[in-house]
N, C-alpha and C positions, 0 to 999 in steps of 0.2 A: 425387095428393097427398099418399100418405102417404110419398113420397120430401119434398116440402117438410117434414113431419114429419119427419126423422132429420135434414132441412138446419139444421131448427129447435137438433139435439140436435148438429151436431158445432161450430153457430155456437158455442154456451154452450162447450160444454168447449173450442173454439181458446181464447176472450176469456175462460176462467173468471180471475177473484183479478185483473181488471180494472175496476176506478169503474167506473158506469156505463155500459159498454158488454155487460158481460155478461145472458142475461135472465136471471128472479130463478127459484130453483130452483119454483115454482108453475109455470110458464112451459114450463120442462123439461121437469117432470113430467107438465103437459097432452100435449106436444110427445109424449113419447115413447106415452102412452096411446094418444092420438091413431093414431098411426101401428099403431099396435098393431092397433086396432081399424077400419081403414083394410085391413092386407090381410088380415085378419080377411075380412073382406066382402069385399072379391077373394079370397082361396080360396072361398066360399060362391060368388059368380056363373060361376068357371071351373067349382066342381063341376056345377053345377045349368045350363051351359049348352047343355048336351045337350039337355035340355026345354024349354029357353026355343027354344031354333030348331027340334026335330020330328025329332029322330034321332041317331045317330051319325056318321051319314056324316055329315049334313050340318053339324053342327060339328064334322067335318074339314073339310070342305071352306070354313063360316062364321068358321073360328078362323083358315087360310092365307091367306084374304082378309083379317081386318084384320091377320095380321102381318104380310105385304106392302102392308099400304097406310100402316101406321106405320114401317117403313126408307124409303118409298119420301118419306112425309114428312121423316123424317131429313134425304135424301139430296140433296135439289129445295138447287142455288142462293138461299145468301140475298145478298134486299138489301142494299143498306148504305145505311142510315136514319144518317140524321144526328139530332143534339140538333137541338128544337125553338130553344134557345139561337139554337145557332148558320146553322138555318134564315133568323130572325129574321136576321139579318144583315147576310145574302147577300144580303136580296127588295128591288127597285131599284122604286122606287115614281118611274110617270110621272107628267115636268112635264103639269103641267094646259097645257093649250093656250091659254090667253090672258098666261102668263107671257112675257115677255124672253127672247128665246133666247140662248142664252151665245156665241155663235160673232159 
């Protein structure tokens, strides 16, 4: 979520000066403050992780498991997802049984 906040900032910087496309200053300020706040929450969570899992050794083990699952998910093969509009165009509806044959 913090990366999304910073992506809004990057989008605003890229489209600055283009009427209608760039977010307003308030959106940019809110995204900056939100990103900083979310990074603070992440820091507090990492700082308190040993208390959550019951000690330093457990924190190391669970931390490695979390990082491993995250990296494993990044490298899984992606499905080729077709947009819904293209999928609707390729659907062939069956002919009713009582329709005359085209033969």
